[in-house]
C-alpha positions as CSV (number, residue, x, y, z in Angstrom):
1,X,-8.2,0.3,-3.7
2,X,-5.9,2.0,-5.4
3,X,-7.1,5.8,-4.3
4,X,-7.2,4.2,-0.7
5,X,-4.0,3.7,-0.6
6,X,-2.4,6.1,-1.9
7,X,-4.7,8.8,0.5
8,X,-3.4,6.2,4.1
9,X,0.5,6.9,2.1
10,X,0.2,10.6,1.9
11,X,-1.0,10.6,5.5
12,X,1.7,8.6,7.3
13,X,4.2,10.5,5.4
14,X,6.7,13.5,4.7
15,X,7.1,13.8,1.7
16,X,3.3,13.2,0.1
17,X,4.7,14.0,-3.5
18,X,7.2,11.2,-3.6
19,X,4.9,8.6,-2.9
20,X,3.7,6.5,-6.1
21,X,2.3,3.1,-5.9
22,X,2.3,0.3,-9.2
23,X,-1.0,-1.3,-9.5
24,X,-0.1,-4.7,-11.5
25,X,-2.1,-7.3,-12.9
26,X,-1.2,-11.1,-12.7
27,X,-2.1,-13.9,-14.5
28,X,-4.4,-15.5,-11.5
29,X,-6.8,-12.8,-11.4
30,X,-5.5,-11.1,-8.0
31,X,-4.5,-7.2,-7.5
32,X,-0.7,-6.8,-6.6
33,X,-0.1,-2.3,-5.3
34,X,4.2,-1.8,-5.5
35,X,4.3,1.2,-3.0
36,X,6.7,3.5,-3.4
37,X,7.7,6.4,-0.7
38,X,11.4,8.3,0.4
39,X,13.8,6.9,1.9
40,X,13.6,8.3,4.7
41,X,9.7,7.8,5.1
42,X,9.8,4.0,4.8
43,X,10.2,4.0,9.0
44,X,7.1,5.7,8.7
45,X,5.2,2.8,6.5
46,X,6.1,0.1,7.7
47,X,6.5,1.1,12.0
48,X,7.4,-0.9,14.8
49,X,7.5,-4.1,13.4
50,X,6.0,-4.0,10.5
51,X,2.6,-2.8,12.3
52,X,1.2,-0.3,10.2
53,X,2.5,-2.1,7.2
54,X,0.1,-4.9,8.2
55,X,-2.2,-2.1,9.2
56,X,-2.6,-0.7,5.9
57,X,-2.4,-4.8,3.8
58,X,-5.5,-4.3,6.1
59,X,-7.6,-2.2,4.9
60,X,-6.7,-2.6,1.4
61,X,-7.5,-6.4,1.4
62,X,-11.4,-4.6,3.4
63,X,-11.5,-2.8,1.0
64,X,-10.8,-5.3,-2.4
65,X,-13.7,-8.1,-0.1
66,X,-16.2,-5.4,-1.3
67,X,-15.4,-5.6,-4.6
68,X,-14.5,-9.2,-4.8
69,X,-10.9,-9.3,-5.6
70,X,-8.0,-10.7,-3.6
71,X,-4.9,-8.0,-3.1
72,X,-1.3,-7.8,-2.3
73,X,0.6,-5.2,-1.7
74,X,3.7,-5.1,-2.1
75,X,6.8,-2.2,0.4
76,X,9.4,-1.4,-2.2
77,X,12.7,0.4,-2.4
């Protein structure tokens, strides 16, 4: 799941070397991924009206459902 998010995020941005993903295991067994990108790339990852961010979350959740896990993606500065 983390690899899927990393591949997609790096393909979207101008500075793929600045893509950083932190995986956080929550107490309830779910996983949260914190996605950090260069400040100038934030718009590319979020998209108009958040459409790209929503699509990223959907793809990662689909990958997680194959492993019966709950996942969320947070895009942070």
